[in-house]
C-alpha positions in Angstrom: -23.4 2.2 -27.6 -26.1 3.1 -25.7 -28.8 5.7 -26.4 -26.6 9.0 -24.9 -23.7 8.0 -26.8 -25.3 7.9 -29.6 -27.5 11.4 -29.3 -23.9 13.1 -27.9 -22.1 11.5 -31.5 -25.2 13.4 -33.6 -24.9 16.6 -31.1 -21.4 16.5 -32.0 -21.6 16.3 -35.7 -24.4 19.0 -36.1 -22.6 20.9 -33.9 -19.7 20.7 -36.6 -22.0 21.1 -39.6 -23.1 24.4 -38.6 -20.1 25.9 -36.8 -17.2 24.5 -39.9 -18.9 26.3 -42.7 -18.9 30.3 -40.7 -15.3 29.2 -39.4 -14.3 29.3 -42.4 -15.7 32.6 -43.9 -14.9 34.2 -40.4 -11.0 33.4 -41.7 -11.0 34.4 -45.0 -13.2 38.0 -44.2 -11.0 38.8 -41.2 -8.8 41.7 -41.4 -4.8 40.8 -42.0 -2.8 41.4 -39.2 -0.3 43.6 -38.4 3.1 43.7 -37.1 1.9 46.4 -34.3 -0.8 43.9 -34.2 1.4 41.1 -32.7 3.6 43.0 -31.2 0.2 44.3 -28.6 -1.1 40.5 -28.5 2.5 39.2 -27.5 3.1 42.3 -24.1 0.3 40.8 -22.5 1.7 36.9 -23.7 4.8 37.4 -21.8 3.5 39.5 -19.2 1.2 36.6 -18.2 4.2 33.8 -19.0 6.3 35.8 -16.4 3.6 35.9 -13.2 3.0 32.5 -13.8 6.6 31.7 -13.9 7.0 34.0 -10.9 4.5 32.1 -9.0 6.0 29.0 -10.0 9.5 29.7 -8.3 8.0 31.4 -5.1 6.3 27.7 -3.6 
């Protein structure tokens, strides 16, 4: 392994050391979603999926 691969591996490990504890904290202290939140997230997602489907069918 050359120095570039080693330094990249060290950088990735250091990023994980800082990101993982913060992600755990965010998951633990985040507000819980209600069913209205799920519907509000699904509507735009379904619209995007439908639009992409129409684009694929038009080609």
